[in-house]
Each structure stands twice: as C-alpha cells, then as structure tokens.
C-alpha positions as CSV (number, residue, x, y, z in Angstrom):
1,M,2.1,34.0,28.1
2,R,5.2,33.0,26.2
3,D,8.4,32.5,28.2
4,E,10.7,35.2,27.2
5,N,13.9,33.0,27.5
6,L,12.9,30.6,25.0
7,P,14.2,31.0,21.3
8,G,12.0,32.6,19.0
9,W,11.7,29.8,16.8
10,L,10.5,27.1,19.5
11,P,7.1,27.1,20.9
12,R,5.9,25.8,24.4
13,L,5.9,22.1,23.9
14,A,2.5,20.8,24.5
15,A,1.7,17.7,27.0
16,H,-0.4,15.9,24.2
17,G,1.6,17.0,21.4
18,G,3.4,13.7,20.5
19,P,7.0,13.0,21.6
20,R,8.8,15.8,22.5
21,F,11.9,15.4,20.3
22,L,9.7,15.4,17.2
23,Q,7.7,18.8,18.7
24,I,11.1,20.4,18.7
25,A,12.3,19.1,15.1
26,D,8.8,20.0,13.7
27,A,9.2,23.5,15.1
28,L,12.4,24.2,13.7
29,Q,11.3,22.9,10.4
30,A,8.4,25.4,10.7
31,A,10.6,28.3,11.7
32,L,12.6,27.4,8.4
33,V,9.5,27.4,6.3
34,E,8.3,30.7,8.0
35,G,11.8,32.4,7.6
36,V,11.8,32.9,11.3
37,L,15.5,31.0,11.2
38,K,17.4,31.4,8.3
39,P,20.4,29.3,7.1
40,G,23.6,30.1,8.9
41,D,22.0,30.8,12.0
42,R,23.4,29.2,15.3
43,L,21.3,27.4,17.4
44,L,21.7,27.1,21.3
45,P,23.8,24.2,22.6
46,Q,21.8,21.1,23.5
47,R,22.4,21.2,27.4
48,Q,21.2,24.8,27.3
49,L,18.1,24.1,25.4
50,A,17.2,21.0,27.5
51,A,17.4,23.3,30.6
52,L,15.3,26.0,29.0
53,L,12.9,23.5,28.2
54,E,12.9,21.4,31.2
55,V,13.6,18.1,29.3
56,D,16.6,15.8,29.7
57,L,19.2,15.8,27.2
58,T,18.6,12.9,25.6
59,T,15.6,14.7,24.3
60,V,17.2,17.6,22.8
61,T,19.8,15.4,21.3
62,R,17.1,13.2,19.4
63,A,15.5,16.2,18.3
64,Y,18.7,17.8,16.6
65,D,19.3,14.2,15.2
66,E,15.9,14.0,13.7
67,A,16.6,17.9,12.3
68,R,19.9,16.6,10.8
69,R,18.2,13.5,9.1
70,R,15.8,15.9,7.4
71,N,18.9,18.2,6.5
72,L,17.9,21.0,8.3
73,L,21.1,21.3,10.7
74,E,24.9,21.0,10.4
75,G,27.6,20.6,12.9
76,R,30.3,22.5,13.0
77,G,32.8,21.1,15.5
78,A,33.1,23.3,18.6
79,R,31.8,26.1,17.0
80,G,28.3,24.6,17.4
81,T,25.3,23.6,15.5
82,Y,23.8,25.7,12.5
83,V,21.0,25.8,10.6
84,A,21.9,24.1,6.9
85,A,21.3,25.4,3.8
86,P,18.1,23.6,2.2
87,K,19.1,20.5,0.5
88,V,15.6,19.0,0.1
89,E,12.1,20.3,0.3
90,L,11.5,21.6,3.9
91,T,7.9,20.5,3.8
92,S,8.4,17.0,3.2
93,I,5.0,14.9,3.2
94,I,4.4,12.0,5.5
95,D,3.0,9.7,2.7
96,L,0.3,7.2,4.3
97,S,-1.7,7.2,1.0
98,M,0.5,4.8,-0.9
99,N,0.2,0.8,-0.3
100,T,3.7,-0.5,-0.6
101,P,5.4,-3.2,1.6
102,P,7.4,-1.9,4.5
103,P,11.1,-2.1,4.6
104,P,12.0,-5.0,6.9
105,D,14.7,-4.2,9.7
106,D,16.3,-7.8,9.7
107,V,16.8,-8.0,5.8
108,D,19.6,-6.4,4.0
109,F,17.7,-5.5,0.6
110,D,20.6,-3.8,-1.3
111,D,22.8,-7.1,-0.4
112,M,19.9,-9.0,-1.7
113,L,19.6,-7.0,-4.7
114,K,23.1,-7.2,-5.5
115,Q,23.5,-10.8,-5.0
116,G,20.2,-11.8,-6.8
117,L,21.4,-9.8,-9.8
118,S,24.8,-11.1,-9.5
119,Q,23.2,-14.8,-9.8
120,V,21.0,-13.8,-12.6
121,L,23.9,-12.3,-14.9
122,M,26.1,-15.3,-13.7
123,R,23.6,-18.0,-15.0
124,A,21.6,-16.3,-17.8
125,D,22.6,-15.4,-21.3
126,T,22.5,-11.5,-21.3
127,N,21.5,-11.3,-25.0
128,L,18.2,-12.9,-23.6
129,L,17.6,-10.6,-21.1
130,M,17.8,-7.7,-23.2
131,T,15.4,-8.7,-26.2
132,Y,11.9,-9.3,-27.0
133,H,10.0,-12.3,-25.6
134,L,6.7,-13.5,-26.9
135,G,5.2,-12.8,-23.4
136,G,4.0,-15.0,-20.7
137,G,7.0,-15.8,-19.1
138,S,9.9,-18.8,-19.5
139,D,9.4,-21.8,-18.4
140,S,11.6,-21.3,-15.4
141,D,9.3,-18.0,-14.4
142,R,6.3,-20.2,-14.7
143,K,7.8,-22.9,-12.6
144,A,8.7,-20.1,-9.9
145,G,5.4,-19.1,-10.2
146,A,4.3,-22.4,-9.3
147,K,6.4,-22.4,-6.5
148,W,5.1,-18.9,-5.2
149,L,1.5,-20.0,-5.2
150,E,2.3,-23.5,-3.4
151,P,1.0,-22.1,0.0
152,M,-2.5,-21.1,-1.7
153,F,-2.8,-24.2,-3.9
154,G,-0.1,-26.9,-3.2
155,H,1.2,-28.4,-6.4
156,L,0.3,-26.8,-9.4
157,D,1.0,-27.5,-13.4
158,S,3.3,-24.3,-14.3
159,G,1.8,-24.4,-17.7
160,Q,-1.5,-23.1,-16.5
161,L,0.5,-19.8,-15.2
162,V,0.8,-16.8,-17.3
163,V,3.9,-14.2,-16.1
164,C,2.6,-10.6,-16.4
165,P,4.3,-7.1,-15.8
166,G,2.0,-6.4,-12.6
167,A,-1.4,-7.0,-11.5
168,Q,-2.6,-4.2,-13.0
169,A,-1.7,-5.1,-16.5
170,A,-3.3,-8.7,-15.5
171,I,-6.6,-6.9,-14.8
172,A,-7.0,-4.9,-17.7
173,A,-5.8,-7.8,-19.9
174,L,-8.7,-10.0,-18.4
175,I,-11.2,-7.2,-18.8
176,L,-10.1,-7.0,-22.6
177,A,-10.2,-10.7,-23.2
178,L,-13.4,-11.4,-21.3
179,T,-15.9,-8.6,-22.0
180,E,-17.1,-6.6,-24.4
181,P,-17.8,-2.6,-24.6
182,G,-20.7,-1.6,-22.4
183,D,-20.6,-4.9,-20.5
184,A,-21.3,-4.9,-16.6
185,I,-18.5,-5.7,-14.2
186,L,-19.5,-6.5,-10.5
187,A,-17.2,-5.2,-7.5
188,E,-17.7,-4.1,-3.7
189,A,-19.0,-0.6,-3.4
190,A,-15.2,0.2,-2.1
191,S,-12.8,-1.4,-4.3
192,Y,-9.3,-1.0,-5.9
193,P,-8.9,2.1,-7.7
194,G,-7.2,0.5,-10.6
195,L,-10.2,-1.5,-11.4
196,R,-12.2,1.7,-11.9
197,A,-9.4,3.2,-14.3
198,A,-9.4,0.0,-16.5
199,V,-12.9,-0.1,-16.6
200,A,-13.3,3.5,-17.6
201,Q,-10.7,3.3,-20.4
202,F,-12.3,0.1,-21.8
203,D,-15.6,1.5,-22.0
204,R,-17.1,-0.9,-19.4
205,R,-19.2,-0.1,-16.4
206,I,-18.7,-1.1,-12.8
207,I,-21.9,-1.8,-10.6
208,A,-21.3,-1.8,-7.2
209,V,-22.5,-4.9,-5.0
210,E,-23.6,-4.5,-1.2
211,A,-20.9,-5.8,1.1
212,D,-21.0,-6.3,5.0
213,E,-18.5,-7.2,7.5
214,C,-17.5,-10.5,5.8
215,G,-17.3,-8.9,2.4
216,M,-19.6,-9.2,-0.7
217,V,-23.1,-10.4,0.3
218,P,-23.8,-13.6,-1.7
219,E,-27.4,-12.9,-2.1
220,M,-27.0,-9.5,-3.3
221,L,-24.2,-10.8,-5.7
222,E,-26.6,-13.6,-6.9
223,Q,-29.3,-10.9,-7.6
224,A,-26.8,-8.8,-9.5
225,C,-25.6,-11.7,-11.8
226,R,-29.3,-12.5,-12.6
227,L,-30.3,-9.0,-13.2
228,H,-27.1,-7.4,-15.2
229,K,-25.5,-10.5,-17.0
230,P,-22.1,-9.4,-15.9
231,G,-19.0,-10.4,-17.9
232,L,-16.8,-10.4,-14.6
233,V,-17.0,-10.3,-10.8
234,Y,-13.9,-8.2,-9.4
235,L,-13.0,-9.5,-5.9
236,N,-10.1,-8.7,-3.6
237,P,-10.9,-11.3,-1.0
238,T,-8.1,-11.1,1.6
239,L,-7.4,-7.9,3.4
240,Q,-9.4,-6.3,1.0
241,N,-8.5,-3.0,-0.7
242,P,-9.3,-0.5,0.9
243,T,-11.9,-2.2,4.1
244,A,-9.1,-4.7,5.0
245,V,-11.7,-7.3,5.2
246,T,-11.0,-11.0,4.7
247,I,-14.0,-12.8,3.2
248,P,-14.3,-16.2,5.4
249,E,-14.3,-19.5,3.9
250,H,-18.1,-20.4,4.2
251,R,-18.7,-17.0,2.4
252,R,-16.1,-17.8,-0.4
253,R,-17.9,-21.2,-1.0
254,Q,-21.1,-19.5,-1.4
255,I,-19.7,-17.0,-4.1
256,A,-17.9,-20.0,-6.0
257,G,-21.5,-21.7,-6.0
258,I,-23.1,-18.6,-7.4
259,A,-20.3,-18.2,-10.1
260,K,-21.0,-21.8,-11.3
261,R,-25.0,-21.4,-11.2
262,C,-25.1,-18.2,-12.9
263,Q,-21.8,-19.1,-15.2
264,V,-20.2,-15.8,-14.3
265,R,-16.4,-15.5,-14.4
266,I,-14.4,-14.0,-11.4
267,V,-11.1,-12.0,-11.2
268,E,-9.6,-13.2,-7.9
269,D,-7.1,-10.0,-7.3
270,D,-5.2,-11.6,-4.1
271,P,-2.0,-9.6,-3.5
272,Y,-2.4,-9.7,0.1
273,W,-2.8,-13.5,0.9
274,L,0.6,-14.2,1.6
275,L,0.8,-11.3,4.3
276,A,-2.4,-12.4,6.3
277,N,-2.7,-14.5,9.1
278,S,-4.3,-18.0,8.3
279,P,-6.2,-17.0,5.4
280,P,-8.8,-19.0,4.0
281,P,-8.4,-21.1,0.8
282,P,-8.7,-18.9,-2.2
283,I,-11.9,-18.8,-4.2
284,A,-10.3,-20.4,-7.2
285,T,-10.1,-23.7,-5.0
286,F,-13.9,-24.1,-5.1
287,A,-14.4,-23.1,-8.7
288,P,-11.2,-23.4,-10.6
289,E,-13.2,-23.3,-13.8
290,Q,-14.8,-19.9,-13.3
291,V,-12.0,-18.0,-11.3
292,Y,-8.7,-16.2,-12.7
293,Y,-6.6,-15.7,-9.9
294,I,-3.8,-12.8,-9.4
295,S,-0.7,-12.9,-7.1
296,T,1.6,-10.1,-7.4
297,L,5.1,-9.7,-5.8
298,S,4.6,-5.8,-5.7
299,K,2.5,-6.0,-2.4
300,C,4.8,-8.9,-0.7
301,L,8.1,-7.7,-1.7
302,T,8.8,-4.7,-3.6
303,P,7.0,-2.5,-5.9
304,G,9.8,-2.2,-8.2
305,L,9.5,-6.1,-9.0
306,R,6.7,-5.5,-11.7
307,V,5.9,-9.7,-11.7
308,A,2.5,-11.0,-11.3
309,F,1.2,-14.3,-11.7
310,V,-2.0,-15.5,-13.4
311,L,-3.6,-18.9,-12.6
312,I,-5.6,-20.0,-16.0
313,P,-6.3,-23.5,-16.2
314,D,-8.0,-23.3,-19.9
315,L,-5.5,-23.4,-22.4
316,Q,-7.9,-21.3,-25.0
317,E,-8.5,-18.7,-22.4
318,R,-4.6,-18.4,-21.7
319,E,-4.4,-17.5,-25.5
320,R,-6.8,-15.1,-25.6
321,F,-5.4,-13.5,-22.6
322,L,-2.1,-13.3,-23.8
323,V,-3.4,-11.6,-27.0
324,A,-5.2,-9.4,-25.2
325,L,-2.3,-8.4,-22.7
326,R,0.1,-8.3,-25.9
327,S,-2.0,-5.2,-27.0
328,F,-0.6,-3.1,-24.4
329,A,2.0,-5.0,-22.9
330,L,4.4,-7.0,-25.1
331,M,6.0,-8.7,-22.3
332,D,7.1,-8.5,-19.0
333,A,10.8,-7.1,-18.5
334,P,13.1,-9.9,-18.8
335,L,15.5,-8.8,-16.3
336,M,12.9,-8.2,-13.6
337,A,11.4,-11.6,-14.2
338,A,14.8,-13.5,-13.8
339,L,15.2,-11.4,-10.8
340,A,12.0,-12.5,-9.3
341,T,12.3,-16.1,-10.4
342,Q,16.0,-16.3,-8.7
343,W,14.7,-14.9,-5.6
344,I,11.9,-17.3,-5.2
345,L,14.0,-20.5,-6.3
346,D,16.7,-19.7,-4.0
347,G,14.5,-18.9,-0.9
348,S,15.6,-15.1,-0.8
349,A,11.8,-14.1,-1.7
350,D,10.5,-16.2,1.5
351,R,13.0,-14.3,3.7
352,L,12.0,-10.9,2.5
353,M,8.2,-12.0,2.6
354,D,9.0,-12.8,6.3
355,G,10.3,-9.8,7.3
356,V,7.9,-7.4,5.5
357,R,5.2,-9.5,7.3
358,K,6.9,-8.9,10.7
359,E,7.3,-5.4,10.1
360,A,3.6,-4.7,8.9
361,R,2.5,-6.5,12.1
362,L,4.5,-4.3,14.5
363,R,3.3,-1.4,12.6
364,H,-0.2,-2.5,13.2
365,R,0.4,-2.6,16.6
366,M,2.0,1.0,16.4
367,A,-1.5,2.1,14.8
368,R,-3.6,0.2,17.4
369,D,-1.8,1.8,20.2
370,I,-2.1,5.1,18.9
371,L,-5.5,5.2,17.3
372,A,-7.1,3.2,20.3
373,G,-10.9,2.8,19.8
374,R,-10.8,4.0,16.3
375,Y,-8.4,1.2,15.2
376,D,-10.4,-1.5,13.3
377,G,-7.8,-3.2,11.6
378,A,-7.1,-6.8,11.0
379,G,-3.5,-6.7,12.6
380,D,-1.9,-7.7,9.3
381,G,-1.6,-6.4,5.7
382,L,-0.3,-3.3,4.6
383,H,-3.4,-0.7,5.5
384,V,-5.9,0.3,7.9
385,W,-9.6,1.4,6.9
386,L,-10.6,4.2,9.5
387,E,-14.2,5.2,9.9
388,L,-14.3,9.0,10.7
389,P,-16.2,10.6,13.5
390,G,-19.5,12.5,12.2
391,Y,-18.1,15.8,12.2
392,W,-15.3,14.9,9.6
393,S,-16.1,14.0,6.2
394,S,-13.2,11.8,4.5
395,A,-12.8,14.8,1.8
396,Q,-12.3,17.5,4.4
397,L,-10.0,15.1,6.8
398,A,-7.8,14.6,3.8
399,R,-7.3,18.2,3.0
400,A,-6.9,18.7,6.6
401,A,-4.2,16.3,6.7
402,G,-2.5,17.5,3.7
403,S,-2.2,21.1,5.1
404,E,-0.3,19.4,7.9
405,G,2.1,17.6,5.8
406,I,0.3,14.4,5.8
407,A,-1.1,12.6,2.8
408,V,-4.0,9.8,3.3
409,T,-6.6,8.4,0.9
410,P,-10.4,9.3,1.3
411,A,-13.0,7.0,0.6
412,E,-14.0,8.8,-2.6
413,A,-11.1,7.4,-4.3
414,F,-12.3,3.7,-4.1
415,A,-15.9,4.3,-4.7
416,T,-17.5,2.3,-7.3
417,G,-21.4,3.5,-6.8
418,S,-22.6,6.7,-6.2
419,G,-22.2,6.8,-2.3
420,S,-19.2,6.1,-0.1
421,V,-18.4,5.3,3.4
422,N,-17.1,8.2,5.5
423,A,-13.7,6.9,5.9
424,I,-10.0,7.0,4.8
425,R,-7.3,4.7,4.1
426,I,-4.1,4.7,6.0
427,S,-1.2,2.9,4.6
428,L,1.6,1.9,6.9
429,G,4.5,0.8,4.6
430,C,5.5,3.6,2.6
431,I,7.5,5.6,5.5
432,K,10.8,3.8,5.8
433,D,11.4,5.4,9.0
434,R,9.2,3.9,11.7
435,R,9.7,6.6,14.3
436,R,8.5,8.9,11.3
437,L,5.6,7.0,10.8
438,Q,4.6,6.6,14.4
439,A,4.9,10.7,14.4
440,G,2.6,10.8,11.4
441,I,-0.1,8.6,12.9
442,Q,0.2,10.5,16.0
443,R,-0.6,13.6,14.4
444,L,-3.4,12.3,12.4
445,S,-4.8,11.1,15.9
446,H,-4.7,14.7,17.1
447,L,-6.0,15.9,14.1
448,L,-9.2,13.4,14.4
449,A,-9.8,14.8,17.6
450,R,-10.1,18.6,16.3
451,R,-13.3,19.3,14.5
452,P,-13.1,20.9,10.6
453,E,-14.0,24.8,12.1
454,S,-10.6,25.0,13.5
455,F,-9.3,25.1,10.1
456,G,-11.5,27.8,8.8
457,A,-13.2,27.9,5.4
458,D,-10.6,26.2,3.0
459,L,-11.8,23.0,4.0
460,N,-15.2,23.2,2.6
461,M,-14.0,24.1,-0.9
C-alpha cells in the first residue's frame, strides 16, 4: 500500500534501489516526463520531505542538488523550490557505450587547452597553421611522436613515423596501401568495429581467428595464414577492444615468429598501451619489419586531438602509406597537430595522461565493487567486457538498458565472424560526473539481476 502522506510523484524508496538521493531525483525526473509534475509546481520543503521519507536532511539536499544539476528544479529564495521549465532533454541517456578517456579530477583541462593554444599561436606562423600541408607531419610533430612512443620502444628515429588524423584513418590507409580488393584480413572474433567498417568499404573480407583468455591463439593464426594467405593481420593487443584482454609477452613473441615465417604483415593498433599497468613490449619490437604500429592520442588524452602516430620503418612503405592516406585525408589538421606537439614536448600530455590513468583505475574499482562477481576486468583502461547470465542475450540487455536510459554496446557490434560471445561492453569514461556513472552501473547491475520476461514482448523484437 502507498503511504497517503507522500507526494504523488514520489514512490516508496527501495532498500536495494541504489543511493536514495538518486532514487528521489530519478523519481522526480520520471514524474516530469509522465506529466505528474509540471513546470511551476512547488515542491515540499526539504526538511518536510526528509521527515516523510524517514531519511536525513542531507539525502534530500543531495537529491534536490542532483535535480538542479539536471535542470529540473529552480530555487526562488524564501518562496521555496519549484519545478523548472525544461531546458534540456529530460530523458538524458547515461552513455556507457563510447570509449573515451575519463576527465581527471586533478587536471584543469580548460586551462591546459588555453595555455597550450596560447603557446602554439605565440611560437608558430599562423599562416602555416591555416594552410595545406603535404601530410605525414612536420619534423616537430614527428619528434613529438618519437617522444610519445619512448615508453614502448625507447629511442626512435622520428623519420620512421607518420602523423595521421586519428587511428581510424591510419587503419584505412594501411588496408588500402597493403592489400587488394578481395584480400583476407585476419582478426579476432570480437574486434574493433572501425576495422569492420573499413574492410567493408574497401571490398576486403575479415576472417575471424580463435582467441582465448590470452588473446589470438598462435596455432590458429598460423593455420589461418597458411590457408587464406591474408593481406594483413589486425591486432589490438593491449586491453583489447572489446574484451580488455592483454596478450602476454610470450604469446606476442609467438605471433611475431608466425608473421616472419608466413611473411604476413601485422597492423598493431595499440591505443591503450600507456593506460595499462606494466604492459608487455609491443609486437613490433619482436618483428619490426613485419609490423605497422599505431598509437593514438584520442584514447589517452582526449578524442578532440585527432592525432595518431604510425611507425613504418621502411621508406618505400611509408610513401605507399602516405599515397593511400592522401586519397581520403589530405593531411592532419595543422592546429591540432601543433597542439599535440606542444603538449607532448612541454609535459602537459604526460600530466593529463597520468590523471586519466588514475581516474580510469578509480572507476574500475567502482565497477568491480558494484558488479561484484560479474566483473572480470583488468583494473585499467577504458572499458569492461561483461559476460551475461544465460537468461539474457546481449541484444536483449542492450534494448532493456536503453529503455531505462542506459546505453551499452552489445557483443554483436564487435563480431567479425558468424557468432559472438553473449556479452556487453561497458565504457567507463564518457560520463563526466563520477556519481552519475556510479548510478548508471548500479542500475545496470539491478537490471542484470532481473529476467527479460519482466520487460514484456518488446525485448524480443
């Protein structure tokens, strides 16, 4: 039975429904969407509501603060708190679907951006920043790239590097430069969706190679190389997207040996190496003549820096790569490349990355605590690969989560073969507010404990 003394918009608080202040804020938002509350309605004073709910005043204060943050409430001084006219979409999504670096608490990003751009504009010729370039990066950009890659490779000849407008452009250019229409490209059964998109556009085909808890299985890779004579092998070996598996060093050496024996080339797409805890050396260190190594700033610093560095030791292959790249991306944006170079050379990039790394690990601990026995992450990186209980399919769960305002990515989005694991990827960096992220993961955890039947027939569509 409902307590008649409670306001009509507020349900009874659930013991296991997550933080009580968020239950109150969520109920208020739902009441607005459903029309139970309307702009201009006056809410109960906080003390009165706290007494009715038998919670402390702080809980209600936090709930009202959260509702104000969502632009649902407005204070009118002594007259009280009122429902605000909607300023944003009331059914805003908690986005756990996009892999982006989390904003670190101890870094003033706005100040870093202003300072970095100020230094660039003070030192550079603005005409050069706003005109065409041949592509591949300036000498300064490539030197910055060599410094960025020092943790992986030690000292590098910056002349072996190419600067690209993001890792996706690098992958596409490598496919164009090194393969022919109809060629096979080997990849793990669950791989980065951007690979599949590029392969489809360029009339190549992906063949899935079996992977286990340590990544791509060497025996299966060698068998596939001899059977299909692939143009390329694609690997994302550190905190793999989506499974978060890191290929150990002994297996990296095995894969490098197979590449040499079978004379097959590897694209080593390694965006998360600098976020990982004590990662093994890149595969490129064991077979430099067979491997094209890609490192992007988008996953370690910020997606707005569309800058990636590609290590290609052979001069002729660098030229082939640049010709392919220029067919669809004439050059990287000079201003962004100059900002990336400034940040790398003055140490700002390291400070930002340290903050991202610290924040990501904190969010992993949060996810592990909430998801308990379901969490099987590495403790670092940007995402968690969550295998589902048998009563959920990944597509069903994604639809159910979407109906509750949570976006996740189902396993089907990463499938390169005919089948896929029953899992979802949860990204931990896209939500700026840590408390909102926590609430989203808690709601997802509660959803996992329910069964699809409780949502009706819509989930089976």
